[in-house]
VOZAVEX-965781 format. One record per residue (C-alpha): residue in one letter; residue number from 1; x, y negated, z negated. Coordinates in pm, whole numbers, plus 50000, padded with zeros to 5 digits. Each point is the difference from the previous one (the first is absolute). Example, Ala and Ser with C-alpha at 12.3 -4.5 7.8 and 13.67 -1.06 7.14 Angstrom:
VOZAVEX-965781
a_1_51230_50450_49220
s_2_50137_49656_50066
END
This chain:
VOZAVEX-965781
m_1_50881_81023_95410
l_2_50103_49775_50265
t_3_49967_49946_50364
r_4_50278_49919_50269
f_5_49748_49662_50063
r_6_49983_49943_49619
a_7_50384_50050_50000
v_8_50046_49711_50237
l_9_49728_49766_49785
l_10_50192_50066_49661
a_11_50300_49930_50125
a_12_49860_49648_50122
s_13_49845_49927_49707
l_14_50339_50102_49737
g_15_50194_49749_50270
v_16_50221_50253_50095
a_17_50129_50174_50355
c_18_49769_50270_50111
a_19_50336_50217_50006
p_20_50023_50127_49674
l_21_49679_50162_50030
m_22_49992_50028_50395
a_23_50378_50151_50013
q_24_49854_50366_50036
p_25_50050_50085_50368
p_26_49761_50220_50106
s_27_50128_50283_49969
t_28_49914_50313_50149
p_29_49823_50242_49738
p_30_49971_50333_49981
a_31_49775_50230_50254
a_32_49984_50224_49615
p_33_49961_49938_49628
s_34_50351_50112_49864
v_35_50170_50001_49733
e_36_50384_49839_49989
r_37_50225_50107_49719
l_38_50237_49750_49900
d_39_50134_50212_49636
p_40_50007_50358_49934
a_41_49803_49909_49705
l_42_49703_49967_50196
d_43_49924_50378_50054
a_44_49906_49996_49625
v_45_49758_49735_50085
i_46_49823_50129_50325
a_47_50108_50349_50150
p_48_50249_50028_50330
g_49_49755_50044_50261
t_50_49672_49854_49805
s_51_49720_49919_50278
i_52_49803_49670_50015
e_53_49693_50049_50152
r_54_49710_49752_50115
v_55_49711_50075_49890
a_56_49719_49751_50088
t_57_50074_49658_50282
g_58_49818_49762_50170
f_59_50012_49704_49746
s_60_50043_49620_50068
f_61_50320_49969_49677
t_62_49954_50278_49719
e_63_50146_49902_49664
g_64_49897_49986_49651
p_65_50047_50394_49944
l_66_49844_50168_49703
w_67_49908_50372_49951
h_68_49640_49976_49789
g_69_49744_50273_49940
g_70_50205_50287_50262
k_71_50026_49763_50259
l_72_50171_49713_50148
w_73_49878_49656_49940
f_74_50178_49803_50260
s_75_49940_49611_50106
d_76_49984_49892_50385
v_77_50115_49661_49927
t_78_49947_49882_50360
g_79_49646_50197_50090
d_80_49894_49845_49693
k_81_49882_50353_49767
m_82_50084_50227_49717
r_83_49974_50381_50147
s_84_50094_50342_49863
v_85_50208_50262_50205
t_86_49927_50384_49837
p_87_50357_50247_49986
q_88_49824_50095_50288
g_89_49978_49765_50195
e_90_49666_49874_49957
v_91_49943_49616_50012
q_92_49693_49794_49814
e_93_49938_49655_50013
l_94_49886_49857_49620
i_95_50012_49668_50026
a_96_49958_49768_50291
n_97_50083_49674_49992
s_98_50216_50052_49707
g_99_50214_49716_50063
g_100_49696_49816_49839
l_101_49986_49708_50251
p_102_49703_49939_50153
n_103_50023_49998_50400
p_104_50328_50082_50006
p_105_50258_49852_50314
q_106_50033_50367_50191
g_107_50397_50129_49949
a_108_50096_49738_49699
s_109_50146_50160_49688
i_110_49693_49966_49791
g_111_49916_50330_49935
s_112_50043_50213_49562
n_113_50383_50083_49963
g_114_50118_50172_49687
m_115_49782_50170_49785
v_116_50068_50158_49610
p_117_49795_50254_49808
a_118_49865_49805_49648
p_119_49952_50112_49707
d_120_49636_50062_50003
g_121_50016_50190_50324
t_122_49907_49763_50243
v_123_50304_49838_50268
l_124_50104_49649_50017
m_125_50082_49867_50315
t_126_50136_49681_50209
q_127_49849_49812_50199
m_128_50183_49840_50223
g_129_49686_49723_50195
a_130_49820_49989_49678
r_131_50337_49915_49808
r_132_49915_50218_49709
i_133_50018_50322_49816
v_134_49672_50172_50020
r_135_49856_50331_49756
v_136_49867_50255_50241
n_137_49771_50226_49781
k_138_49938_50358_50042
d_139_49747_49926_50209
l_140_50161_49782_50171
s_141_49850_49664_49997
i_142_50245_49766_49896
q_143_50024_49706_49703
p_144_50237_49714_49999
f_145_50300_50065_49792
l_146_50238_49704_49974
s_147_50014_49745_50339
d_148_50134_49671_49779
y_149_50282_49855_49753
q_150_49981_49702_49813
g_151_49717_49923_50178
k_152_50221_50044_50360
r_153_49895_50289_50230
l_154_50234_50242_50053
n_155_50156_50074_50295
s_156_49983_50364_50161
p_157_50042_50233_49774
n_158_50197_50271_50122
d_159_50119_50280_49843
l_160_49911_50045_49625
i_161_50080_50332_49711
y_162_49938_49983_49596
d_163_50253_50100_49771
q_164_49936_50225_49658
s_165_49905_49690_49832
g_166_49718_49925_50215
a_167_50111_49712_50175
l_168_49949_49961_50322
w_169_50276_49861_50250
f_170_49941_49881_50370
t_171_50197_49845_50262
d_172_49808_49681_50142
p_173_50205_49887_50351
p_174_49773_49776_50213
f_175_49944_50257_50285
g_176_49645_49989_49997
l_177_50032_49614_50098
f_178_49996_49888_50370
n_179_50152_49685_50043
g_180_50316_50043_49960
m_181_49956_50130_49666
d_182_50242_49822_49789
k_183_49861_49638_50185
d_184_49654_50179_50007
p_185_49748_49720_49853
a_186_49850_50245_49840
k_187_50291_50120_49766
e_188_49937_49796_49655
l_189_50277_50241_49813
p_190_50370_49826_49997
f_191_50225_50349_50022
n_192_49880_50372_50124
a_193_50013_50143_49671
v_194_50029_50359_49869
f_195_49702_50002_49715
r_196_49952_50181_49635
y_197_49632_50010_49876
a_198_50027_50065_49663
d_199_49714_50005_49761
g_200_49803_49760_50163
k_201_50306_49773_50097
l_202_50159_49954_50324
e_203_50297_49854_50040
p_204_50292_49964_50332
v_205_50261_50262_49811
i_206_50232_49900_50328
t_207_50012_49707_50225
d_208_50302_49947_50200
m_209_49964_50306_50248
t_210_49874_49823_50309
l_211_49770_50308_50164
p_212_49962_50314_49688
n_213_49808_50277_50141
g_214_50052_50323_49873
i_215_50045_50101_49569
g_216_50060_50278_49823
f_217_50162_50132_49692
s_218_50282_50253_49903
p_219_49876_50290_49781
d_220_50047_49894_49676
f_221_49854_49608_50133
k_222_50277_49826_49871
t_223_50151_49922_50304
l_224_49769_49738_50270
y_225_50082_50047_50365
v_226_49817_49746_50255
g_227_50098_49978_50387
n_228_50027_49642_50197
y_229_49906_50073_50302
g_230_50148_49610_50156
p_231_50163_49856_50112
e_232_50243_50153_49802
m_233_49950_50390_49968
y_234_50022_50174_49695
i_235_49977_50191_49661
r_236_49978_49856_49652
a_237_50038_50155_49627
y_238_49884_49852_49702
q_239_50050_50131_49614
v_240_49594_50041_49892
g_241_50073_49879_49613
p_242_49699_49985_49702
d_243_49648_49826_50142
g_244_50139_50010_50352
k_245_50299_49751_49990
l_246_50261_50001_50289
s_247_50324_49987_49972
a_248_50358_50166_50203
p_249_49902_49920_50353
r_250_50237_50170_50247
e_251_49963_50081_50356
v_252_49963_50439_50063
i_253_50099_49933_50405
r_254_49955_49750_50228
f_255_49906_50034_50408
p_256_50182_49843_50243
p_257_49885_49854_50295
g_258_49949_50236_50287
s_259_49957_50258_49787
g_260_49637_50084_50213
r_261_49648_49989_50019
g_262_49831_49886_49647
g_263_50080_49936_49693
p_264_50026_50022_49630
d_265_49581_50072_49949
g_266_49880_50294_49812
l_267_50223_50175_49711
k_268_49918_50301_49749
v_269_50294_50203_49794
d_270_50061_50339_49912
s_271_50024_50162_49671
a_272_50361_50089_50078
g_273_50008_49535_49940
n_274_50024_50007_50462
i_275_49835_49697_50136
w_276_49815_50095_50365
m_277_50027_49686_50148
t_278_49897_49842_50328
g_279_50196_49818_50142
p_280_50153_49854_50427
g_281_49993_50362_50159
g_282_49844_50204_49742
i_283_49994_50167_49655
r_284_50271_49995_49783
i_285_50057_50239_49695
v_286_50244_49800_49761
t_287_50134_50059_49741
p_288_49894_49767_49712
q_289_50404_49839_50045
g_290_49962_49928_50375
k_291_50126_50341_50124
v_292_49814_50054_50321
l_293_49962_50392_50029
g_294_49750_49978_50324
q_295_49791_49874_50216
i_296_49637_50133_50138
k_297_49975_49884_50336
l_298_49643_49948_50199
p_299_49868_49877_50347
e_300_49834_49728_49870
v_301_50050_49804_49714
a_302_49974_50146_49637
a_303_49835_49734_49764
n_304_49934_50185_49686
l_305_49971_50398_49861
a_306_49870_50142_49765
f_307_50052_50322_49724
a_308_49695_50252_50012
e_309_49851_50346_49901
d_310_50281_50088_49738
g_311_50218_49708_50075
h_312_50255_50220_50255
t_313_49738_49892_50281
v_314_50120_49675_50141
y_315_49771_49814_50246
i_316_50139_49694_50188
t_317_49809_49762_50199
g_318_50084_49959_50326
s_319_49852_49715_50173
t_320_49762_50181_50179
s_321_50000_50319_49859
i_322_50067_50202_49674
y_323_50308_50230_49968
r_324_50078_50252_49744
l_325_50339_50208_49856
h_326_50065_50183_49701
s_327_50235_49877_49694
k_328_50189_50241_49772
v_329_50055_49735_49724
k_330_49668_49919_49853
g_331_49791_49684_50075
m_332_49860_49748_49763
l_333_49697_49991_50053
p_334_49790_49679_49865
l_335_49910_49993_49634
h_336_49682_50085_50036
v_337_49938_50172_50287
n_338_49658_50222_50076
a_339_50158_50368_50182
e_340_49645_50144_49992
END
């Protein structure tokens, strides 16, 4: 997640003009959520006439959705809370000060973010403020899990996912740092990496992306997808080999300046292999070959999404609100999801 203010700081810290991120004109958002059909093949994914409903609202900036225990868990990044919402719209605060910082500055991007169920039934959650990944136990108590690489603190873990081998993959952009992000004196790592954690070993597997953010796998786990928030906005794919070795990087889709508000943030993959990618102007449904089938447009910026229930329900974290729609194609649920 990246606020407009942090986009300016980022551009300055990278030594580039603000235009690549700020060239998106303040286009008028749609008055109501809608699905734009860009290719007839979208009809096999989202039925024509599918409605998008707002389930709950009144938050600061929602992120990190996870279907867990019959509810949607989600983070309020600037509100510094982790909450849940039932399918009926009943909201409950689960963890206050979810970013892990004492006396956090109001309105900063320091709350919790991405979450993923772990094999032992707990949930791993990223804390942007505390710059670490923690374990959320069944009683909602928190235990440290990962916080450093070779003695240096992580930047600000963002999104994370397990693969079939039990390895944990996560992105580590600097969004939780306060003073210019990459030029923040608190930043200890020389890169903004995609990490892989397996057998007690943490390894940076991608180090040449400026702002790695959303992350996901193809249904067969042979392809890894990572979104880059900016200044260049794109989704990149990698072939995944034995022991997590990555090769053959290719660009799936690139978002030109002026594509709308927001940027490549969270992403999920459905059982047909389509990538559901938040990006400027809304969520695009993209084939593995990079063909855009359609776009989900909201009256606010969509930061992330999650498949839920039986995999045919899609929840979207849209800034101040949670939205929901039905997918004809079943989505990939997290490997260890608790669907009670």
